[in-house]
FIKE-279925 format. One line per field, with one value per atom (N, C-alpha, C): residue number from 1; residue in three letters; atom name; x, z, y. Coordinates in pm, whole numbers, plus 50000, padded with zeros to 5 digits. Layout:
<pts>
seq (NUM	...)
type (ala	...)
atom (CA	...)
c1 (X	...)
c3 (Z	...)
c2 (Y	...)
</pts>
This chain:
<pts>
seq (1	1	1	2	2	2	3	3	3	4	4	4	5	5	5	6	6	6	7	7	7	8	8	8	9	9	9	10	10	10	11	11	11	12	12	12	13	13	13	14	14	14	15	15	15	16	16	16	17	17	17	18	18	18	19	19	19	20	20	20	21	21	21	22	22	22	23	23	23	24	24	24	25	25	25	26	26	26	27	27	27	28	28	28	29	29	29	30	30	30	31	31	31	32	32	32	33	33	33	34	34	34	35	35	35	36	36	36	37	37	37	38	38	38	39	39	39	40	40	40	41	41	41	42	42	42	43	43	43	44	44	44	45	45	45	46	46	46	47	47	47	48	48	48	49	49	49	50	50	50	51	51	51	52	52	52	53	53	53	54	54	54	55	55	55	56	56	56	57	57	57	58	58	58	59	59	59	60	60	60	61	61	61	62	62	62	63	63	63	64	64	64	65	65	65)
type (met	met	met	thr	thr	thr	gly	gly	gly	tyr	tyr	tyr	val	val	val	lys	lys	lys	lys	lys	lys	met	met	met	leu	leu	leu	ser	ser	ser	lys	lys	lys	leu	leu	leu	arg	arg	arg	arg	arg	arg	asp	asp	asp	glu	glu	glu	arg	arg	arg	gly	gly	gly	val	val	val	thr	thr	thr	leu	leu	leu	val	val	val	glu	glu	glu	tyr	tyr	tyr	gly	gly	gly	ile	ile	ile	ala	ala	ala	ile	ile	ile	ala	ala	ala	leu	leu	leu	ala	ala	ala	val	val	val	ala	ala	ala	leu	leu	leu	gly	gly	gly	val	val	val	thr	thr	thr	ala	ala	ala	leu	leu	leu	ser	ser	ser	asn	asn	asn	leu	leu	leu	ala	ala	ala	leu	leu	leu	asp	asp	asp	val	val	val	glu	glu	glu	gly	gly	gly	gly	gly	gly	met	met	met	ile	ile	ile	ala	ala	ala	ala	ala	ala	gly	gly	gly	asn	asn	asn	glu	glu	glu	met	met	met	pro	pro	pro	gly	gly	gly	glu	glu	glu	arg	arg	arg	pro	pro	pro	ala	ala	ala	thr	thr	thr	gln	gln	gln)
atom (N	CA	C	N	CA	C	N	CA	C	N	CA	C	N	CA	C	N	CA	C	N	CA	C	N	CA	C	N	CA	C	N	CA	C	N	CA	C	N	CA	C	N	CA	C	N	CA	C	N	CA	C	N	CA	C	N	CA	C	N	CA	C	N	CA	C	N	CA	C	N	CA	C	N	CA	C	N	CA	C	N	CA	C	N	CA	C	N	CA	C	N	CA	C	N	CA	C	N	CA	C	N	CA	C	N	CA	C	N	CA	C	N	CA	C	N	CA	C	N	CA	C	N	CA	C	N	CA	C	N	CA	C	N	CA	C	N	CA	C	N	CA	C	N	CA	C	N	CA	C	N	CA	C	N	CA	C	N	CA	C	N	CA	C	N	CA	C	N	CA	C	N	CA	C	N	CA	C	N	CA	C	N	CA	C	N	CA	C	N	CA	C	N	CA	C	N	CA	C	N	CA	C	N	CA	C	N	CA	C	N	CA	C	N	CA	C	N	CA	C	N	CA	C	N	CA	C)
c1 (51195	51129	51025	51081	50991	50959	51053	51010	50900	50916	50744	50664	50679	50544	50520	50594	50530	50479	50568	50472	50359	50339	50216	50099	50141	50048	49996	50120	50098	49956	50000	49927	49818	49786	49649	49586	49648	49580	49549	49608	49567	49419	49430	49308	49188	49120	48961	48857	48907	48781	48736	48768	48813	48677	48679	48566	48424	48391	48284	48227	48313	48265	48223	48330	48238	48123	48038	47962	47858	47906	47753	47738	47864	47845	47735	47758	47697	47530	47528	47379	47341	47347	47286	47271	47367	47322	47224	47193	47089	46915	46958	46869	46836	46909	46880	46765	46869	46772	46621	46647	46477	46421	46447	46389	46316	46450	46391	46269	46289	46227	46032	46033	45965	45839	45940	45889	45818	45873	45879	45723	45749	45621	45465	45502	45432	45359	45448	45461	45357	45392	45316	45145	45137	45027	44901	44968	44937	44922	44929	44981	44779	44864	44676	44595	44547	44480	44429	44521	44449	44382	44478	44417	44239	44246	44093	43992	44055	43988	43930	44037	44041	43920	43918	43863	43675	43693	43520	43485	43561	43443	43416	43330	43192	43292	43241	43280	43399	43434	43496	43617	43716	43843	43963	44087	44142	44254	44309	44407	44457	44484	44636	44751	44827	44985	45024)
c3 (69241	69254	69370	69497	69618	69501	69442	69383	69295	69220	69095	69190	69316	69403	69406	69513	69538	69417	69332	69179	69171	69143	69180	69197	69351	69468	69445	69388	69425	69357	69193	69106	69107	69170	69245	69337	69389	69471	69461	69314	69269	69151	69103	69055	69038	69053	69088	69024	68942	68799	68939	69017	69100	69195	69212	69316	69259	69133	69091	69088	69059	69088	69170	69314	69393	69487	69396	69437	69351	69270	69144	69253	69348	69377	69499	69577	69709	69679	69525	69498	69451	69397	69366	69495	69571	69714	69770	69800	69814	69756	69632	69523	69566	69583	69654	69710	69826	69962	69990	69885	69923	69829	69719	69634	69718	69783	69878	70005	69985	70146	70076	69995	69925	69882	69793	69784	69921	70050	70162	70200	70198	70252	70168	70083	69925	69959	69982	69976	70094	70200	70303	70321	70207	70208	70138	70012	69958	70062	70106	70200	70323	70373	70422	70362	70232	70130	70127	70076	69978	70151	70237	70408	70413	70396	70432	70336	70181	70167	70122	70159	70221	70327	70415	70567	70469	70400	70342	70271	70185	70137	70206	70164	70259	70166	70336	70305	70439	70445	70516	70510	70625	70655	70684	70570	70592	70689	70791	70893	70828	70911	70960	71006	70957	70985	71136)
c2 (74274	74222	74322	74361	74493	74542	74678	74754	74770	74655	74617	74639	74583	74565	74667	74745	74895	74998	74965	75045	75013	74843	74855	74861	74897	74898	75043	75105	75285	75286	75265	75237	75235	75111	75051	75144	75220	75282	75435	75484	75523	75570	75441	75375	75397	75477	75516	75439	75333	75219	75171	75063	74965	75035	75180	75216	75246	75214	75228	75106	75042	74896	74806	74906	74827	74884	75054	75062	75027	74965	74890	74801	74722	74559	74652	74714	74722	74797	74808	74902	74767	74650	74534	74454	74475	74398	74447	74580	74661	74619	74615	74583	74436	74359	74213	74218	74237	74244	74297	74430	74491	74383	74354	74211	74074	74063	73980	73966	74122	74148	74165	74218	74237	74136	74032	73909	73815	73827	73745	73812	73967	73968	73930	73961	73980	73744	73642	73560	73536	73592	73584	73631	73742	73792	73689	73671	73551	73430	73397	73225	73328	73402	73432	73460	73487	73516	73385	73282	73150	73085	73095	73020	73058	73229	73267	73237	73203	73158	72989	72917	72775	72736	72859	72839	72874	72952	73024	72871	72784	72686	72593	72542	72469	72347	72223	72107	72042	71867	71882	71987	71983	72035	71953	71988	71924	71940	71822	71878	71975	72073	72211	72109	72206	72208	72223)
</pts>
């Protein structure tokens, strides 16, 4: 049994197919992080624009948060 486990571990060390999977995983994680950052910044810009537009409208102002 021990010999079989050693043989399988040796085979896994030589196999480089998993390296590509890890690289894709890192690339996807980086893309998701960049996307979240970009959308967060966009949301802040839109919020600022909506607040500015609301402040320019005539009439009674609602209570601010």
